N, C-alpha and C positions, 0 to 999 in steps of 0.2 A: 185770314184767307185770303187776304193782298199781297202776301209774297209769293208762295206756290202759287196763288190764278194767274197773280200780272206775269209774273217769271215765264212763266210757260206762254203766256202767249206772245210779250215779246220774244223773247230766244226763238220763240218755232212761226212765228205770222208775224208781229210788222219788225223785228232786227230784221230780217233776211230781204222782208217788198220793203220797207221805206226808210231802212233806215242805213243797208246794204252790206248789214251783219252780212258775215258764209251763215250757209246752209248750218242746221244744229246738224252731230251729224247723231247713228241713234239712239248708242248710247245716252245720248245726253236729251234726246228725245224721251227714251225712257223714264232716265230720272226725272225730270219735269210732271210725267203726265204722275209718275207713282206719289210726288208731291199733292197730287190736285187730288187724287184719287183720295192722300189719308185725309186731306182735308174737308173732302166732298162726305167721309164719317162720318168723320169728329162734326159738323156743321147738323149731320141725321139725326145723330147722337146728343145733339142741344135743340132740335127742332123734335126730340122723342114727344108726343102729348100735349104740344102748344100750336096753335096755330104763326104766332107771328113770333118772333127772336125775342122780343119786349113786347109782354103785356096781352093783350088781348082784339089790339087793332094791329094796321101798319104801322109804321117805326118812317122815320130815320134812318135807324139801324136794316132795318129790313132790307130798304134800299139802295144800300152800301154796298151790302154783301149781296142780295139781287143782280147789282148790276156786272160783281164780280164772275157772278155763277154766269148768269146770260153770255157776259162777251167768253168764257171759256167753252162753254154750249156753242156758240157762234161759231168762234172762231177756231176753234180749238177739234169742234162737234164730238167734246164728252159728253159720254150718255149718263145722265141721271136718276135712271130706269130704278138699276139698283140701291138708290137710294130714296126709302118710299118716299122720309119724313121732307127730304130737301124736293123732289120730286111737290109732295101735296102742296109743296107753300109757294116753290117756285112756279107753278100753272094759276096756285091762288094769286099770286102778287101779279102772274101775267093780265089774269083777266081784269083787273084794272084798268077803267076806260085809257086816265092818265094816262097806266105804265105801256097802254098799247099803244097809245099817240107818239110815243115818245118810241117805244122799238120797233113804229117803220120809219120815224124820221131816222135811226141809227138802224137801222137796213139799211135803206137810202144812203149812208154815209160807206157802211164798206160794203156793194157792192163792186 
């Protein structure tokens, strides 16, 4: 998931705002967003019938992918509502008290 998510975040948000890169063209944004949508669809399929990516409890793998999805949701304003398995998984992890604390800290950085 990382290449699609990070590519879109760097291309659309961080590159222009932090690194002085040119704003992406409409075509580039559409291409990046299509890659993100495809990866979210793949992740949705992987989460079908499961609470977590691996096993029955939160793992480092879940946290890594959650981080990528969270950045995509926050920075790109990407909706995950059409990906019911991703949304349920994302909400489940977001409810963890430690994740909530880290999310508050992360949000402060990007404001």
